[in-house]
C-alpha positions in Angstrom: -22.8 -19.6 4.0 -20.9 -20.1 1.0 -22.2 -19.3 -2.6 -20.4 -20.9 -5.4 -20.5 -20.4 -9.0 -18.7 -22.2 -12.0 -18.9 -19.0 -14.1 -20.8 -15.8 -13.2 -21.7 -14.3 -9.8 -24.8 -11.9 -9.4 -24.1 -8.2 -9.0 -25.6 -8.4 -5.5 -22.8 -10.9 -4.2 -19.8 -9.1 -6.1 -20.5 -5.3 -6.1 -18.2 -4.6 -3.4 -15.4 -7.0 -5.1 -15.6 -4.7 -8.1 -13.8 -1.8 -6.2 -10.6 -4.0 -5.6 -8.5 -1.4 -7.2 -9.9 1.4 -5.0 -10.9 4.9 -6.6 -9.5 3.6 -9.7 -12.3 1.1 -9.9 -15.2 3.2 -7.7 -18.4 3.4 -9.6 -19.5 7.3 -10.0 -23.0 6.2 -9.0 -24.8 3.2 -7.7 -26.7 2.7 -10.9 -23.6 1.5 -12.9 -23.8 -2.2 -14.1 -21.3 -4.7 -12.6 -20.3 -8.2 -13.3 -17.6 -10.8 -12.7 -16.6 -13.6 -14.5 -14.3 -16.3 -13.6 -13.8 -20.2 -13.7 -14.5 -20.6 -10.0 -16.5 -17.7 -7.8 -17.0 -18.1 -4.0 -18.8 -15.9 -1.7 -19.2 -16.1 2.1 -21.9 -14.1 3.3 -20.7 -14.3 6.8 -17.5 -13.4 6.6 -17.7 -11.0 3.4 -14.8 -12.7 1.9 -15.1 -13.1 -2.2 -12.7 -15.0 -4.1 -12.5 -15.7 -7.7 -10.2 -18.1 -9.6 -9.2 -18.7 -13.2 -9.6 -16.0 -15.9 -10.9 -13.3 -13.7 -12.8 -10.3 -15.7 -14.2 -7.9 -13.3 -16.2 -5.0 -15.0 -18.0 -2.2 -13.4 -19.1 0.8 -15.4 -16.0 2.0 -17.3 -13.6 0.0 -15.2 -12.2 -3.4 -15.9 -9.6 -5.6 -14.3 -8.5 -8.9 -15.3 -6.1 -11.6 -13.5 -6.0 -15.1 -12.7 -7.1 -14.8 -8.9 -8.9 -12.2 -7.0 -10.2 -11.8 -3.3 -12.1 -8.9 -1.7 -13.6 -8.7 1.9 -16.8 -6.7 1.9 -16.4 -6.0 5.5 -12.7 -4.8 5.8 -12.5 -3.5 2.2 -9.2 -5.3 1.7 -8.7 -6.6 -1.6 -6.1 -7.9 -4.3 -5.8 -9.3 -7.6 -3.1 -11.8 -8.4 -1.4 -13.2 -11.7 -0.9 -11.3 -15.0 -3.1 -8.5 -13.8 -4.4 -5.8 -16.0 -6.6 -2.9 -14.7 -7.9 -0.4 -17.4 -10.0 2.9 -16.6 -10.2 5.8 -19.1 -6.7 6.6 -20.2 -5.3 4.6 -17.4 -3.8 1.3 -17.8 -1.5 -0.7 -15.6 -0.4 -4.5 -15.7 1.6 -6.0 -12.9 1.9 -9.2 -11.1 -0.4 -8.1 -7.9 -2.4 -5.0 -7.5 -4.0 -4.4 -4.1 -6.0 -2.0 -2.2 -7.3 -0.9 1.3 -10.7 0.3 -0.1 -9.5 3.7 -0.6 -7.9 5.8 -3.4 -4.6 3.9 -2.5 -3.5 1.2 -4.7 -0.4 -0.9 -4.8 1.0 -2.7 -7.7 3.9 -5.0 -7.3 6.1 -7.0 -9.8 7.2 -5.7 -13.1 4.6 -2.9 -13.0 4.1 -1.3 -16.2 1.3 1.7 -16.5 0.3 4.5 -18.9 -1.6 7.5 -18.2 -2.4 9.7 -21.3 1.0 10.5 -22.7 2.9 9.5 -19.5 4.3 5.9 -19.1 6.0 4.8 -15.7 7.5 1.4 -14.8 9.2 0.1 -11.6 9.0 -3.1 -9.4 6.7 -1.6 -7.1 4.2 1.4 -7.7 1.8 3.1 -5.6 -0.9 5.2 -7.2 -3.3 7.9 -5.6 -6.3 8.5 -8.2 -7.5 11.9 -6.7 -4.5 13.6 -7.6 -3.0 11.4 -10.2 0.2 10.8 -8.1 2.5 8.1 -8.7 5.2 6.8 -6.1 8.0 4.3 -7.4 9.9 4.2 -4.0 12.7 1.2 -4.9 13.7 2.8 -8.5 11.9 3.1 -11.8 11.2 5.3 -14.3 8.7 8.1 -15.7 8.3 8.9 -19.4 6.8 12.2 -20.7 7.0 13.3 -24.3 10.1 15.6 -23.3 12.0 12.7 -22.0 12.7 9.6 -19.8 13.5 10.4 -15.9 14.8 7.5 -13.8 16.0 7.7 -10.3 16.4 5.5 -7.0 12.9 6.9 -6.0 10.5 8.4 -8.6 7.5 10.5 -8.0 5.1 11.8 -10.7 2.0 14.3 -10.7 0.9 13.3 -13.7 -1.8 15.8 -14.2 0.4 18.8 -13.6 3.5 17.0 -15.2 5.8 17.3 -12.4 8.5 14.7 -11.8 10.6 14.3 -9.2 13.6 11.8 -9.0 15.9 11.4 -6.1 19.1 9.5 -6.0 21.2 8.7 -9.1 18.7 10.9 -11.2 19.0 10.7 -14.8 17.3 12.2 -17.5 17.4 11.7 -21.2 15.5 13.8 -23.8 15.6 12.8 -27.5 13.7 15.7 -28.8 16.7 17.7 -27.4 19.5 15.5 -27.9 20.3 15.9 -24.3 21.3 13.8 -21.4 21.7 15.1 -17.8 21.8 13.7 -14.3 22.7 14.6 -10.7 21.5 13.5 -7.1 18.1 14.8 -7.6 16.1 15.9 -10.8 12.9 18.2 -10.5 11.1 18.8 -13.5 8.1 20.9 -14.3 6.2 20.3 -17.7 3.7 22.9 -17.0 4.9 25.1 -19.9 8.1 26.2 -18.6 9.9 22.8 -19.3 12.2 23.4 -16.5 14.3 20.8 -15.0 16.4 21.5 -12.0 19.2 19.2 -11.2 21.0 19.5 -8.0 24.2 17.8 -6.4 26.5 16.7 -8.6 24.7 17.8 -11.4 25.8 17.5 -15.1 24.4 17.8 -18.9 25.5 17.0 -22.3 24.4 18.4 -25.6 25.9 18.2 -28.9 29.0 17.2 -27.3 29.0 20.1 -24.8 29.3 19.3 -21.3 28.4 21.4 -18.2 28.8 20.5 -14.6 27.7 22.5 -11.5 26.0 22.0 -7.8 22.8 23.1 -9.3 21.9 23.2 -12.9 18.5 24.3 -14.5 17.8 23.0 -17.9 14.9 24.7 -20.0 13.6 22.1 -22.7 11.9 24.3 -25.5 9.0 23.3 -27.4 11.1 23.7 -30.7 13.5 20.8 -29.5 16.2 23.4 -28.4 17.3 23.3 -24.7 19.0 26.1 -23.2 21.1 26.0 -19.7 20.6 28.3 -17.0 
């Protein structure tokens, strides 16, 4: 049996749909209020498939996701939102053309992805995000920006909570506070107080017209804006 609405669907019919972005949009408790607004909403009670079309706005607790179209299967827990998608929860904001989930903590965003988590920014054509450990994977080339600088590579990884950033393949680092640019086959940055960036494989660094090259180069980005090289 299909249930259709021109604007709003009841919480019972859309509760599972509101988890469309996995853990990022999962309720911390079952008492959280939920709502779904769209120009057209359909819910098939037999198949468990929910769809929403046109100016979609889904809210559950402190989580909000908007887009042009959304679908979610309450039985398989698979879901996606497409078209000018913006997902927000707490200090996390992500925009993309499509966001999908398998119902767990793993979320995939595709198409001109732009994200912000606290003071970190990330971007790429495809981004995978795991909410539990705040891990970001950009497998097809992208960037992660922290207060210390911007890191780019063919493959980017970021543990945002611990500020550990890894770039593999054509790794590049630009640190405006330190007037430094560096690169190599791989960069491994630890922003846990040490401010240590380890560059390996054809590594190089330039600061104040001074150039260093090595198979392995370690750069310490100090809080006072002065970098030192090991």
